[in-house]
N, CA, C, O and the ligand as a Tripos MOL2 file, in Angstrom:
@<TRIPOS>MOLECULE
protein
  317   315    80     0     0
PROTEIN
NO_CHARGES

@<TRIPOS>ATOM
      1 N          25.9500   22.9970   55.6080 N.3       1 MET1
      2 CA         26.8770   23.6710   54.8490 C.3       1 MET1
      3 C          27.1130   22.9440   53.5630 C.2       1 MET1
      4 O          27.6850   21.8610   53.4460 O.2       1 MET1
      5 N          26.5430   23.7570   52.5100 N.am      2 SER2
      6 CA         26.7440   22.9780   50.9750 C.3       2 SER2
      7 C          27.4430   24.0210   50.0240 C.2       2 SER2
      8 O          27.0750   24.1990   48.8630 O.2       2 SER2
      9 N          28.3260   24.5920   50.5300 N.am      3 ASP3
     10 CA         28.8290   25.8080   49.6960 C.3       3 ASP3
     11 C          30.0550   25.4220   49.1190 C.2       3 ASP3
     12 O          31.0220   26.1830   49.1030 O.2       3 ASP3
     13 N          30.0760   24.0970   48.5660 N.am      4 ASP4
     14 CA         31.2640   23.5600   47.7790 C.3       4 ASP4
     15 C          31.4870   24.3210   46.4840 C.2       4 ASP4
     16 O          32.5270   24.0870   45.8700 O.2       4 ASP4
     17 N          30.6140   25.2160   45.9980 N.am      5 ALA5
     18 CA         30.7330   25.9830   44.6990 C.3       5 ALA5
     19 C          31.9430   26.7500   44.7450 C.2       5 ALA5
     20 O          32.5840   26.9650   43.7160 O.2       5 ALA5
     21 N          32.3530   27.2410   46.0310 N.am      6 THR6
     22 CA         33.4910   28.2780   46.0180 C.3       6 THR6
     23 C          34.7000   27.4670   46.6880 C.2       6 THR6
     24 O          35.7880   28.0390   46.7600 O.2       6 THR6
     25 N          34.5740   26.2570   47.1470 N.am      7 ALA7
     26 CA         35.5470   25.4790   47.7570 C.3       7 ALA7
     27 C          36.4300   24.8260   46.6100 C.2       7 ALA7
     28 O          37.6020   24.5180   46.8280 O.2       7 ALA7
     29 N          35.8460   24.6360   45.4320 N.am      8 ARG8
     30 CA         36.7580   23.9240   44.4060 C.3       8 ARG8
     31 C          36.4250   24.7600   43.0100 C.2       8 ARG8
     32 O          35.3670   25.3000   42.6870 O.2       8 ARG8
     33 N          37.5990   24.6910   42.3410 N.am      9 PRO9
     34 CA         37.6730   25.5590   41.0770 C.3       9 PRO9
     35 C          36.6380   24.9730   40.0760 C.2       9 PRO9
     36 O          36.2820   23.7940   40.0580 O.2       9 PRO9
     37 N          36.2300   25.9010   39.2950 N.am     10 ALA10
     38 CA         35.1200   25.3160   38.1630 C.3      10 ALA10
     39 C          35.9850   24.2950   37.3000 C.2      10 ALA10
     40 O          37.1890   24.3960   37.0630 O.2      10 ALA10
     41 N          35.1660   23.3480   36.9060 N.am     11 LYS11
     42 CA         35.9660   22.3290   35.9330 C.3      11 LYS11
     43 C          35.2560   22.6000   34.7310 C.2      11 LYS11
     44 O          35.6150   21.9470   33.7510 O.2      11 LYS11
     45 N          34.2650   23.4710   34.5740 N.am     12 HIS12
     46 CA         33.5530   23.7510   33.2900 C.3      12 HIS12
     47 C          34.4070   24.3070   32.2040 C.2      12 HIS12
     48 O          35.0880   25.2920   32.4890 O.2      12 HIS12
     49 N          34.4600   23.8810   31.1550 N.am     13 ALA13
     50 CA         34.9630   24.6160   30.0210 C.3      13 ALA13
     51 C          34.1790   25.8040   29.4200 C.2      13 ALA13
     52 O          33.0600   26.0010   29.8930 O.2      13 ALA13
     53 N          34.5710   26.5300   28.5500 N.am     14 ARG14
     54 CA         33.9080   27.5590   27.8280 C.3      14 ARG14
     55 C          33.5370   27.2410   26.4850 C.2      14 ARG14
     56 O          34.4250   26.7170   25.8120 O.2      14 ARG14
     57 N          32.4880   27.4270   25.9680 N.am     15 CYS15
     58 CA         32.2280   27.1580   24.4630 C.3      15 CYS15
     59 C          32.8900   28.0330   23.6950 C.2      15 CYS15
     60 O          32.7110   29.2460   23.8080 O.2      15 CYS15
     61 N          33.8020   27.4500   22.7530 N.am     16 ALA16
     62 CA         34.6170   28.2960   21.9470 C.3      16 ALA16
     63 C          33.6250   29.2610   20.8480 C.2      16 ALA16
     64 O          33.9940   30.3370   20.3770 O.2      16 ALA16
     65 N          32.5770   28.7390   20.6310 N.am     17 THR17
     66 CA         31.7450   29.6930   19.7270 C.3      17 THR17
     67 C          30.9980   30.7820   20.3830 C.2      17 THR17
     68 O          31.0760   31.9130   19.9050 O.2      17 THR17
     69 N          30.1620   30.5170   21.6080 N.am     18 CYS18
     70 CA         29.6290   31.5530   22.4040 C.3      18 CYS18
     71 C          29.9370   32.0470   23.6700 C.2      18 CYS18
     72 O          29.4100   33.0190   24.2110 O.2      18 CYS18
     73 N          30.9580   31.2150   24.1900 N.am     19 GLY19
     74 CA         31.5700   31.5160   25.4320 C.3      19 GLY19
     75 C          30.6930   31.0860   26.6740 C.2      19 GLY19
     76 O          31.0120   31.4090   27.8190 O.2      19 GLY19
     77 N          29.5690   30.3400   26.3820 N.am     20 ALA20
     78 CA         28.7290   29.7760   27.5880 C.3      20 ALA20
     79 C          29.5290   28.5790   28.1930 C.2      20 ALA20
     80 O          30.3790   27.9620   27.5510 O.2      20 ALA20
     81 N          29.2050   28.3230   29.3980 N.am     21 VAL21
     82 CA         29.7170   27.2220   30.0410 C.3      21 VAL21
     83 C          29.3100   26.0130   29.5830 C.2      21 VAL21
     84 O          28.0960   25.8560   29.4550 O.2      21 VAL21
     85 N          30.0410   25.1190   29.3070 N.am     22 VAL22
     86 CA         29.9590   23.9130   28.5080 C.3      22 VAL22
     87 C          29.5680   22.8160   29.6920 C.2      22 VAL22
     88 O          30.2470   22.7040   30.7130 O.2      22 VAL22
     89 N          28.4680   22.0780   29.4400 N.am     23 PRO23
     90 CA         27.9650   20.9220   30.4440 C.3      23 PRO23
     91 C          29.0930   19.9400   30.3370 C.2      23 PRO23
     92 O          29.9970   20.0040   29.5040 O.2      23 PRO23
     93 N          28.9440   19.0010   31.2890 N.am     24 ALA24
     94 CA         29.8930   18.0090   31.3750 C.3      24 ALA24
     95 C          29.7860   17.0860   30.4300 C.2      24 ALA24
     96 O          28.6530   16.7640   30.0710 O.2      24 ALA24
     97 N          31.0790   16.3940   29.7610 N.am     25 LYS25
     98 CA         31.1370   15.6530   28.7090 C.3      25 LYS25
     99 C          30.0960   14.4690   28.6580 C.2      25 LYS25
    100 O          29.4170   14.0720   27.7110 O.2      25 LYS25
    101 N          30.1760   14.0280   29.9550 N.am     26 ALA26
    102 CA         29.2360   12.8940   30.0960 C.3      26 ALA26
    103 C          27.8980   13.0330   29.7590 C.2      26 ALA26
    104 O          27.2190   12.0490   29.4690 O.2      26 ALA26
    105 N          27.3820   14.3470   29.7700 N.am     27 GLU27
    106 CA         25.9110   14.6790   29.5790 C.3      27 GLU27
    107 C          25.7660   15.6050   28.3560 C.2      27 GLU27
    108 O          24.6940   16.1470   28.0900 O.2      27 GLU27
    109 N          26.9600   15.7770   27.5730 N.am     28 ASN28
    110 CA         26.9480   16.7340   26.5480 C.3      28 ASN28
    111 C          27.2860   16.1720   25.1760 C.2      28 ASN28
    112 O          28.4550   16.4210   24.8840 O.2      28 ASN28
    113 N          26.7830   15.6520   24.4640 N.am     29 PRO29
    114 CA         27.1870   14.9560   23.0780 C.3      29 PRO29
    115 C          27.8030   15.9410   22.2250 C.2      29 PRO29
    116 O          28.4540   15.5340   21.2630 O.2      29 PRO29
    117 N          27.6920   17.1840   22.4380 N.am     30 ALA30
    118 CA         28.2950   18.2350   21.6320 C.3      30 ALA30
    119 C          29.6900   18.8890   22.1880 C.2      30 ALA30
    120 O          30.2550   19.8440   21.6550 O.2      30 ALA30
    121 N          30.1420   18.1960   23.3630 N.am     31 PHE31
    122 CA         31.4160   18.4220   23.8120 C.3      31 PHE31
    123 C          32.3690   18.6910   22.9520 C.2      31 PHE31
    124 O          32.3230   17.9390   21.9790 O.2      31 PHE31
    125 N          33.3660   19.6010   22.9200 N.am     32 PRO32
    126 CA         33.6220   20.7540   23.9020 C.3      32 PRO32
    127 C          32.8480   21.8530   23.6400 C.2      32 PRO32
    128 O          33.1330   22.9330   24.1580 O.2      32 PRO32
    129 N          31.8080   21.7160   22.8310 N.am     33 PHE33
    130 CA         30.8100   22.8060   22.7730 C.3      33 PHE33
    131 C          29.7800   23.0480   23.7120 C.2      33 PHE33
    132 O          29.6930   22.1860   24.5860 O.2      33 PHE33
    133 N          28.8200   24.1670   23.7840 N.am     34 CYS34
    134 CA         27.6920   23.8470   24.6810 C.3      34 CYS34
    135 C          26.3850   23.2470   24.1570 C.2      34 CYS34
    136 O          25.4900   22.7530   24.8430 O.2      34 CYS34
    137 N          26.4300   23.3780   22.7680 N.am     35 SER35
    138 CA         25.3490   22.7830   21.9450 C.3      35 SER35
    139 C          25.7990   22.1880   20.7240 C.2      35 SER35
    140 O          26.9600   22.4290   20.3940 O.2      35 SER35
    141 N          25.0410   21.3980   19.9330 N.am     36 SER36
    142 CA         25.3180   20.8540   18.8470 C.3      36 SER36
    143 C          25.3470   22.1190   17.7820 C.2      36 SER36
    144 O          26.1720   22.1320   16.8680 O.2      36 SER36
    145 N          24.4450   23.1160   17.9580 N.am     37 ARG37
    146 CA         24.4080   24.1890   17.0270 C.3      37 ARG37
    147 C          25.7030   25.0000   17.1680 C.2      37 ARG37
    148 O          26.2350   25.4420   16.1500 O.2      37 ARG37
    149 N          26.2340   25.2160   18.3720 N.am     38 CYS38
    150 CA         27.5950   25.8390   18.4090 C.3      38 CYS38
    151 C          28.6690   25.0080   17.8280 C.2      38 CYS38
    152 O          29.6400   25.5690   17.3200 O.2      38 CYS38
    153 N          28.5720   23.5760   17.8610 N.am     39 LYS39
    154 CA         29.5400   22.7950   17.2870 C.3      39 LYS39
    155 C          29.4210   22.8620   15.8730 C.2      39 LYS39
    156 O          30.4780   22.8830   15.2420 O.2      39 LYS39
    157 N          28.3680   22.8990   15.2580 N.am     40 MET40
    158 CA         28.2090   23.1490   13.7540 C.3      40 MET40
    159 C          28.7070   24.5660   13.3010 C.2      40 MET40
    160 O          29.3860   24.7040   12.2830 O.2      40 MET40
    161 N          28.3100   25.6820   14.1620 N.am     41 VAL41
    162 CA         29.0770   27.0340   13.8610 C.3      41 VAL41
    163 C          30.5950   26.9200   13.6740 C.2      41 VAL41
    164 O          31.1750   27.3510   12.6770 O.2      41 VAL41
    165 N          31.1650   26.3390   14.6530 N.am     42 ASP42
    166 CA         32.5920   26.1870   14.5990 C.3      42 ASP42
    167 C          33.1090   25.3090   13.4640 C.2      42 ASP42
    168 O          34.1640   25.5490   12.8760 O.2      42 ASP42
    169 N          32.3990   24.3940   13.2200 N.am     43 LEU43
    170 CA         32.8470   23.4360   12.1690 C.3      43 LEU43
    171 C          32.8320   24.2170   10.8500 C.2      43 LEU43
    172 O          33.7480   24.2520   10.0280 O.2      43 LEU43
    173 N          31.3840   24.9760   10.7610 N.am     44 GLY44
    174 CA         31.4920   25.8590    9.5050 C.3      44 GLY44
    175 C          32.4340   26.5900    9.3750 C.2      44 GLY44
    176 O          32.9060   26.7040    8.2440 O.2      44 GLY44
    177 N          32.9920   27.2910   10.4270 N.am     45 ARG45
    178 CA         34.0410   28.2810   10.4360 C.3      45 ARG45
    179 C          35.3170   27.5340    9.6480 C.2      45 ARG45
    180 O          35.9970   28.0860    8.7830 O.2      45 ARG45
    181 N          35.4880   26.2480   10.0980 N.am     46 TRP46
    182 CA         36.7480   25.5000    9.4560 C.3      46 TRP46
    183 C          36.5610   25.3970    7.8810 C.2      46 TRP46
    184 O          37.3790   25.7170    7.0190 O.2      46 TRP46
    185 N          35.4150   24.9250    7.7310 N.am     47 LEU47
    186 CA         34.9120   24.7270    6.3500 C.3      47 LEU47
    187 C          34.8770   25.9460    5.4560 C.2      47 LEU47
    188 O          34.9630   25.9420    4.2280 O.2      47 LEU47
    189 N          34.7470   26.9130    6.1960 N.am     48 ASP48
    190 CA         34.5750   28.2130    5.4350 C.3      48 ASP48
    191 C          35.9010   28.7550    5.1560 C.2      48 ASP48
    192 O          36.0230   29.6550    4.3250 O.2      48 ASP48
    193 N          36.8660   28.2980    5.7610 N.am     49 GLY49
    194 CA         38.3450   28.7210    5.4840 C.3      49 GLY49
    195 C          38.7460   29.7490    6.6090 C.2      49 GLY49
    196 O          39.9200   30.1190    6.6250 O.2      49 GLY49
    197 N          38.0330   30.1510    7.3770 N.am     50 SER50
    198 CA         38.4250   31.1410    8.5140 C.3      50 SER50
    199 C          39.5770   30.7990    9.3700 C.2      50 SER50
    200 O          40.3560   31.6300    9.8380 O.2      50 SER50
    201 N          39.6410   29.3520    9.5690 N.am     51 TYR51
    202 CA         40.6060   28.8760   10.4310 C.3      51 TYR51
    203 C          41.8210   28.2750    9.5990 C.2      51 TYR51
    204 O          42.7970   27.7840   10.1670 O.2      51 TYR51
    205 N          41.7110   28.3370    8.3560 N.am     52 VAL52
    206 CA         42.8900   27.6780    7.3770 C.3      52 VAL52
    207 C          43.6410   28.7350    6.6700 C.2      52 VAL52
    208 O          43.1030   29.6990    6.1250 O.2      52 VAL52
    209 N          44.8830   28.5120    6.7060 N.am     53 ALA53
    210 CA         46.0160   29.2670    6.0860 C.3      53 ALA53
    211 C          45.4980   29.5930    4.5520 C.2      53 ALA53
    212 O          44.8070   28.8860    3.8180 O.2      53 ALA53
    213 N          46.0360   30.8370    4.3240 N.am     54 SER54
    214 CA         45.6540   31.3720    2.9050 C.3      54 SER54
    215 C          46.3310   30.8110    1.8450 C.2      54 SER54
    216 O          47.1960   31.4400    1.2350 O.2      54 SER54
    217 N          45.9640   29.4960    1.5260 N.am     55 ARG55
    218 CA         46.5740   28.8850    0.3990 C.3      55 ARG55
    219 C          45.6940   27.7200   -0.0700 C.2      55 ARG55
    220 O          44.9560   27.0680    0.6690 O.2      55 ARG55
    221 N          45.8490   27.5510   -1.2820 N.am     56 PRO56
    222 CA         44.8900   26.5080   -1.8850 C.3      56 PRO56
    223 C          44.7590   25.1410   -1.0020 C.2      56 PRO56
    224 O          45.7030   24.7480   -0.3170 O.2      56 PRO56
    225 N          43.7130   24.5590   -1.0590 N.am     57 LEU57
    226 CA         43.6230   23.2890   -0.1090 C.3      57 LEU57
    227 C          44.2290   22.2510   -1.1960 C.2      57 LEU57
    228 O          44.1040   22.2640   -2.4200 O.2      57 LEU57
    229 N          44.9350   21.3360   -0.3450 N.am     58 GLY58
    230 CA         45.4590   20.0310   -1.1400 C.3      58 GLY58
    231 C          44.8680   18.7760   -0.4780 C.2      58 GLY58
    232 O          43.9450   18.8210    0.3350 O.2      58 GLY58
    233 N          45.5160   17.5810   -0.9200 N.am     59 PRO59
    234 CA         44.9470   16.5540   -0.3540 C.3      59 PRO59
    235 C          45.3190   16.1660    1.0880 C.2      59 PRO59
    236 O          44.6260   15.3630    1.7130 O.2      59 PRO59
    237 N          46.5160   16.7910    1.6590 N.am     60 ASP60
    238 CA         46.6670   16.8350    2.8860 C.3      60 ASP60
    239 C          45.7720   17.5720    3.7950 C.2      60 ASP60
    240 O          45.6050   17.2230    4.9640 O.2      60 ASP60
    241 N          45.1780   18.6220    3.2430 N.am     61 ASP61
    242 CA         44.2800   19.5250    3.7570 C.3      61 ASP61
    243 C          43.0980   18.6290    4.0160 C.2      61 ASP61
    244 O          42.5900   18.5580    5.1350 O.2      61 ASP61
    245 N          42.6220   17.8880    2.8930 N.am     62 ALA62
    246 CA         41.4390   17.2440    3.1760 C.3      62 ALA62
    247 C          41.4950   16.0950    4.1810 C.2      62 ALA62
    248 O          40.5210   15.7090    4.8270 O.2      62 ALA62
    249 N          42.6150   15.6330    4.2450 N.am     63 ASP63
    250 CA         42.8600   14.6420    5.2910 C.3      63 ASP63
    251 C          42.5830   15.3480    6.7370 C.2      63 ASP63
    252 O          41.7670   14.9530    7.5690 O.2      63 ASP63
    253 N          43.3600   16.3700    6.8380 N.am     64 GLU64
    254 CA         43.1640   17.0310    8.0630 C.3      64 GLU64
    255 C          41.7750   17.5010    8.4230 C.2      64 GLU64
    256 O          41.4110   17.4650    9.5990 O.2      64 GLU64
    257 N          41.0230   17.9180    7.5100 N.am     65 LEU65
    258 CA         39.7270   18.3150    7.6060 C.3      65 LEU65
    259 C          38.9210   17.1420    7.9980 C.2      65 LEU65
    260 O          38.0850   17.2190    8.8980 O.2      65 LEU65
    261 N          39.1790   15.9570    7.2800 N.am     66 ASP66
    262 CA         38.5160   14.6980    7.7100 C.3      66 ASP66
    263 C          38.4960   14.5150    9.1830 C.2      66 ASP66
    264 O          37.4670   14.4660    9.8580 O.2      66 ASP66
    265 N          39.9000   14.4040    9.7020 N.am     67 ARG67
    266 CA         40.2060   14.2690   11.0680 C.3      67 ARG67
    267 C          39.5680   15.2250   12.0760 C.2      67 ARG67
    268 O          39.1920   14.8480   13.1850 O.2      67 ARG67
    269 N          39.4680   16.4550   11.6430 N.am     68 ILE68
    270 CA         38.7580   17.4510   12.5600 C.3      68 ILE68
    271 C          37.2870   17.1920   12.6490 C.2      68 ILE68
    272 O          36.6400   17.3040   13.6900 O.2      68 ILE68
    273 N          36.7820   16.8220   11.4350 N.am     69 VAL69
    274 CA         35.2710   16.4590   11.1930 C.3      69 VAL69
    275 C          34.9780   15.1590   12.1460 C.2      69 VAL69
    276 O          33.9560   15.0980   12.8300 O.2      69 VAL69
    277 N          35.8520   14.2470   12.1310 N.am     70 SER70
    278 CA         35.6000   13.0200   12.9680 C.3      70 SER70
    279 C          35.7780   13.1050   14.4430 C.2      70 SER70
    280 O          35.2250   12.3880   15.2760 O.2      70 SER70
    281 N          36.6750   14.1360   14.6760 N.am     71 LEU71
    282 CA         36.8050   14.4880   16.2120 C.3      71 LEU71
    283 C          35.6560   15.3100   16.7030 C.2      71 LEU71
    284 O          35.3720   15.3760   17.8990 O.2      71 LEU71
    285 N          34.9880   15.9470   15.7420 N.am     72 SER72
    286 CA         33.9080   16.9300   16.1400 C.3      72 SER72
    287 C          32.5750   16.2740   16.2870 C.2      72 SER72
    288 O          31.6690   16.5860   17.0590 O.2      72 SER72
    289 N          32.6170   15.2340   15.3400 N.am     73 THR73
    290 CA         31.3200   14.5080   15.4920 C.3      73 THR73
    291 C          31.4030   13.4200   16.4210 C.2      73 THR73
    292 O          30.3550   12.9040   16.8090 O.2      73 THR73
    293 N          32.4860   13.0150   16.8200 N.am     74 ASP74
    294 CA         32.3560   11.8330   17.7650 C.3      74 ASP74
    295 C          33.5170   12.0550   18.7430 C.2      74 ASP74
    296 O          34.6680   11.6740   18.5250 O.2      74 ASP74
    297 N          33.0810   12.7510   19.9120 N.am     75 PRO75
    298 CA         33.8180   13.0500   21.0470 C.3      75 PRO75
    299 C          34.7100   12.0800   21.6980 C.2      75 PRO75
    300 O          35.8300   12.2400   22.1830 O.2      75 PRO75
    301 N          33.9130   10.9670   21.5940 N.am     76 ASP76
    302 CA         34.7580    9.7930   22.1740 C.3      76 ASP76
    303 C          35.9970    9.3830   21.6830 C.2      76 ASP76
    304 O          36.7920    8.7320   22.3600 O.2      76 ASP76
    305 N          36.2130    9.7720   20.4180 N.am     77 THR77
    306 CA         37.6350    9.5100   19.9130 C.3      77 THR77
    307 C          38.6140   10.4150   20.3710 C.2      77 THR77
    308 O          39.7190   10.3620   19.8300 O.2      77 THR77
    309 N          38.4000   11.2900   21.3280 N.am     78 LEU78
    310 CA         39.2680   12.2460   21.9100 C.3      78 LEU78
    311 C          40.0510   11.4580   22.9960 C.2      78 LEU78
    312 O          41.0660   11.9780   23.4610 O.2      78 LEU78
    313 N          39.6880   10.3640   23.3830 N.am     79 HIS79
    314 CA         40.5200    9.7050   24.4660 C.3      79 HIS79
    315 C          40.5250    8.4400   24.0820 C.2      79 HIS79
    316 O          41.1240    7.5950   24.7470 O.2      79 HIS79
    317 ZN         28.0090   27.8730   22.6400 Zn       80 ZN80
@<TRIPOS>BOND
     1     1     2 1
     2     2     3 1
     3     3     4 2
     4     3     5 am
     5     5     6 1
     6     6     7 1
     7     7     8 2
     8     7     9 am
     9     9    10 1
    10    10    11 1
    11    11    12 2
    12    11    13 am
    13    13    14 1
    14    14    15 1
    15    15    16 2
    16    15    17 am
    17    17    18 1
    18    18    19 1
    19    19    20 2
    20    19    21 am
    21    21    22 1
    22    22    23 1
    23    23    24 2
    24    23    25 am
    25    25    26 1
    26    26    27 1
    27    27    28 2
    28    27    29 am
    29    29    30 1
    30    30    31 1
    31    31    32 2
    32    31    33 am
    33    33    34 1
    34    34    35 1
    35    35    36 2
    36    35    37 am
    37    37    38 1
    38    38    39 1
    39    39    40 2
    40    39    41 am
    41    41    42 1
    42    42    43 1
    43    43    44 2
    44    43    45 am
    45    45    46 1
    46    46    47 1
    47    47    48 2
    48    47    49 am
    49    49    50 1
    50    50    51 1
    51    51    52 2
    52    51    53 am
    53    53    54 1
    54    54    55 1
    55    55    56 2
    56    55    57 am
    57    57    58 1
    58    58    59 1
    59    59    60 2
    60    59    61 am
    61    61    62 1
    62    62    63 1
    63    63    64 2
    64    63    65 am
    65    65    66 1
    66    66    67 1
    67    67    68 2
    68    67    69 am
    69    69    70 1
    70    70    71 1
    71    71    72 2
    72    71    73 am
    73    73    74 1
    74    74    75 1
    75    75    76 2
    76    75    77 am
    77    77    78 1
    78    78    79 1
    79    79    80 2
    80    79    81 am
    81    81    82 1
    82    82    83 1
    83    83    84 2
    84    83    85 am
    85    85    86 1
    86    86    87 1
    87    87    88 2
    88    87    89 am
    89    89    90 1
    90    90    91 1
    91    91    92 2
    92    91    93 am
    93    93    94 1
    94    94    95 1
    95    95    96 2
    96    95    97 am
    97    97    98 1
    98    98    99 1
    99    99   100 2
   100    99   101 am
   101   101   102 1
   102   102   103 1
   103   103   104 2
   104   103   105 am
   105   105   106 1
   106   106   107 1
   107   107   108 2
   108   107   109 am
   109   109   110 1
   110   110   111 1
   111   111   112 2
   112   111   113 am
   113   113   114 1
   114   114   115 1
   115   115   116 2
   116   115   117 am
   117   117   118 1
   118   118   119 1
   119   119   120 2
   120   119   121 am
   121   121   122 1
   122   122   123 1
   123   123   124 2
   124   123   125 am
   125   125   126 1
   126   126   127 1
   127   127   128 2
   128   127   129 am
   129   129   130 1
   130   130   131 1
   131   131   132 2
   132   131   133 am
   133   133   134 1
   134   134   135 1
   135   135   136 2
   136   135   137 am
   137   137   138 1
   138   138   139 1
   139   139   140 2
   140   139   141 am
   141   141   142 1
   142   142   143 1
   143   143   144 2
   144   143   145 am
   145   145   146 1
   146   146   147 1
   147   147   148 2
   148   147   149 am
   149   149   150 1
   150   150   151 1
   151   151   152 2
   152   151   153 am
   153   153   154 1
   154   154   155 1
   155   155   156 2
   156   155   157 am
   157   157   158 1
   158   158   159 1
   159   159   160 2
   160   159   161 am
   161   161   162 1
   162   162   163 1
   163   163   164 2
   164   163   165 am
   165   165   166 1
   166   166   167 1
   167   167   168 2
   168   167   169 am
   169   169   170 1
   170   170   171 1
   171   171   172 2
   172   171   173 am
   173   173   174 1
   174   174   175 1
   175   175   176 2
   176   175   177 am
   177   177   178 1
   178   178   179 1
   179   179   180 2
   180   179   181 am
   181   181   182 1
   182   182   183 1
   183   183   184 2
   184   183   185 am
   185   185   186 1
   186   186   187 1
   187   187   188 2
   188   187   189 am
   189   189   190 1
   190   190   191 1
   191   191   192 2
   192   191   193 am
   193   193   194 1
   194   194   195 1
   195   195   196 2
   196   195   197 am
   197   197   198 1
   198   198   199 1
   199   199   200 2
   200   199   201 am
   201   201   202 1
   202   202   203 1
   203   203   204 2
   204   203   205 am
   205   205   206 1
   206   206   207 1
   207   207   208 2
   208   207   209 am
   209   209   210 1
   210   210   211 1
   211   211   212 2
   212   211   213 am
   213   213   214 1
   214   214   215 1
   215   215   216 2
   216   215   217 am
   217   217   218 1
   218   218   219 1
   219   219   220 2
   220   219   221 am
   221   221   222 1
   222   222   223 1
   223   223   224 2
   224   223   225 am
   225   225   226 1
   226   226   227 1
   227   227   228 2
   228   227   229 am
   229   229   230 1
   230   230   231 1
   231   231   232 2
   232   231   233 am
   233   233   234 1
   234   234   235 1
   235   235   236 2
   236   235   237 am
   237   237   238 1
   238   238   239 1
   239   239   240 2
   240   239   241 am
   241   241   242 1
   242   242   243 1
   243   243   244 2
   244   243   245 am
   245   245   246 1
   246   246   247 1
   247   247   248 2
   248   247   249 am
   249   249   250 1
   250   250   251 1
   251   251   252 2
   252   251   253 am
   253   253   254 1
   254   254   255 1
   255   255   256 2
   256   255   257 am
   257   257   258 1
   258   258   259 1
   259   259   260 2
   260   259   261 am
   261   261   262 1
   262   262   263 1
   263   263   264 2
   264   263   265 am
   265   265   266 1
   266   266   267 1
   267   267   268 2
   268   267   269 am
   269   269   270 1
   270   270   271 1
   271   271   272 2
   272   271   273 am
   273   273   274 1
   274   274   275 1
   275   275   276 2
   276   275   277 am
   277   277   278 1
   278   278   279 1
   279   279   280 2
   280   279   281 am
   281   281   282 1
   282   282   283 1
   283   283   284 2
   284   283   285 am
   285   285   286 1
   286   286   287 1
   287   287   288 2
   288   287   289 am
   289   289   290 1
   290   290   291 1
   291   291   292 2
   292   291   293 am
   293   293   294 1
   294   294   295 1
   295   295   296 2
   296   295   297 am
   297   297   298 1
   298   298   299 1
   299   299   300 2
   300   299   301 am
   301   301   302 1
   302   302   303 1
   303   303   304 2
   304   303   305 am
   305   305   306 1
   306   306   307 1
   307   307   308 2
   308   307   309 am
   309   309   310 1
   310   310   311 1
   311   311   312 2
   312   311   313 am
   313   313   314 1
   314   314   315 1
   315   315   316 2
@<TRIPOS>SUBSTRUCTURE
     1 MET1         2 RESIDUE 1 A MET
     2 SER2         6 RESIDUE 1 A SER
     3 ASP3        10 RESIDUE 1 A ASP
     4 ASP4        14 RESIDUE 1 A ASP
     5 ALA5        18 RESIDUE 1 A ALA
     6 THR6        22 RESIDUE 1 A THR
     7 ALA7        26 RESIDUE 1 A ALA
     8 ARG8        30 RESIDUE 1 A ARG
     9 PRO9        34 RESIDUE 1 A PRO
    10 ALA10       38 RESIDUE 1 A ALA
    11 LYS11       42 RESIDUE 1 A LYS
    12 HIS12       46 RESIDUE 1 A HIS
    13 ALA13       50 RESIDUE 1 A ALA
    14 ARG14       54 RESIDUE 1 A ARG
    15 CYS15       58 RESIDUE 1 A CYS
    16 ALA16       62 RESIDUE 1 A ALA
    17 THR17       66 RESIDUE 1 A THR
    18 CYS18       70 RESIDUE 1 A CYS
    19 GLY19       74 RESIDUE 1 A GLY
    20 ALA20       78 RESIDUE 1 A ALA
    21 VAL21       82 RESIDUE 1 A VAL
    22 VAL22       86 RESIDUE 1 A VAL
    23 PRO23       90 RESIDUE 1 A PRO
    24 ALA24       94 RESIDUE 1 A ALA
    25 LYS25       98 RESIDUE 1 A LYS
    26 ALA26      102 RESIDUE 1 A ALA
    27 GLU27      106 RESIDUE 1 A GLU
    28 ASN28      110 RESIDUE 1 A ASN
    29 PRO29      114 RESIDUE 1 A PRO
    30 ALA30      118 RESIDUE 1 A ALA
    31 PHE31      122 RESIDUE 1 A PHE
    32 PRO32      126 RESIDUE 1 A PRO
    33 PHE33      130 RESIDUE 1 A PHE
    34 CYS34      134 RESIDUE 1 A CYS
    35 SER35      138 RESIDUE 1 A SER
    36 SER36      142 RESIDUE 1 A SER
    37 ARG37      146 RESIDUE 1 A ARG
    38 CYS38      150 RESIDUE 1 A CYS
    39 LYS39      154 RESIDUE 1 A LYS
    40 MET40      158 RESIDUE 1 A MET
    41 VAL41      162 RESIDUE 1 A VAL
    42 ASP42      166 RESIDUE 1 A ASP
    43 LEU43      170 RESIDUE 1 A LEU
    44 GLY44      174 RESIDUE 1 A GLY
    45 ARG45      178 RESIDUE 1 A ARG
    46 TRP46      182 RESIDUE 1 A TRP
    47 LEU47      186 RESIDUE 1 A LEU
    48 ASP48      190 RESIDUE 1 A ASP
    49 GLY49      194 RESIDUE 1 A GLY
    50 SER50      198 RESIDUE 1 A SER
    51 TYR51      202 RESIDUE 1 A TYR
    52 VAL52      206 RESIDUE 1 A VAL
    53 ALA53      210 RESIDUE 1 A ALA
    54 SER54      214 RESIDUE 1 A SER
    55 ARG55      218 RESIDUE 1 A ARG
    56 PRO56      222 RESIDUE 1 A PRO
    57 LEU57      226 RESIDUE 1 A LEU
    58 GLY58      230 RESIDUE 1 A GLY
    59 PRO59      234 RESIDUE 1 A PRO
    60 ASP60      238 RESIDUE 1 A ASP
    61 ASP61      242 RESIDUE 1 A ASP
    62 ALA62      246 RESIDUE 1 A ALA
    63 ASP63      250 RESIDUE 1 A ASP
    64 GLU64      254 RESIDUE 1 A GLU
    65 LEU65      258 RESIDUE 1 A LEU
    66 ASP66      262 RESIDUE 1 A ASP
    67 ARG67      266 RESIDUE 1 A ARG
    68 ILE68      270 RESIDUE 1 A ILE
    69 VAL69      274 RESIDUE 1 A VAL
    70 SER70      278 RESIDUE 1 A SER
    71 LEU71      282 RESIDUE 1 A LEU
    72 SER72      286 RESIDUE 1 A SER
    73 THR73      290 RESIDUE 1 A THR
    74 ASP74      294 RESIDUE 1 A ASP
    75 PRO75      298 RESIDUE 1 A PRO
    76 ASP76      302 RESIDUE 1 A ASP
    77 THR77      306 RESIDUE 1 A THR
    78 LEU78      310 RESIDUE 1 A LEU
    79 HIS79      314 RESIDUE 1 A HIS
    80 ZN80       317 GROUP 0 **** ****
């Protein structure tokens, strides 16, 4: 009996960009995205302003973007 796939809940996250199952963090440098491509797409949305409030960017926003970029490029800083 090796039917443990139904016995335990799925621990995989879903890629915020394409919705694909995200590989485990230990083996996925692009975590929490499914691939580095999706990570860059998401980052591009941030930089494109899609996720940013509709006001001019100020110094504080630059700091926030720096933080987001560093988190996105180095998943190890998440913990
Ligand atoms: Zn994806």
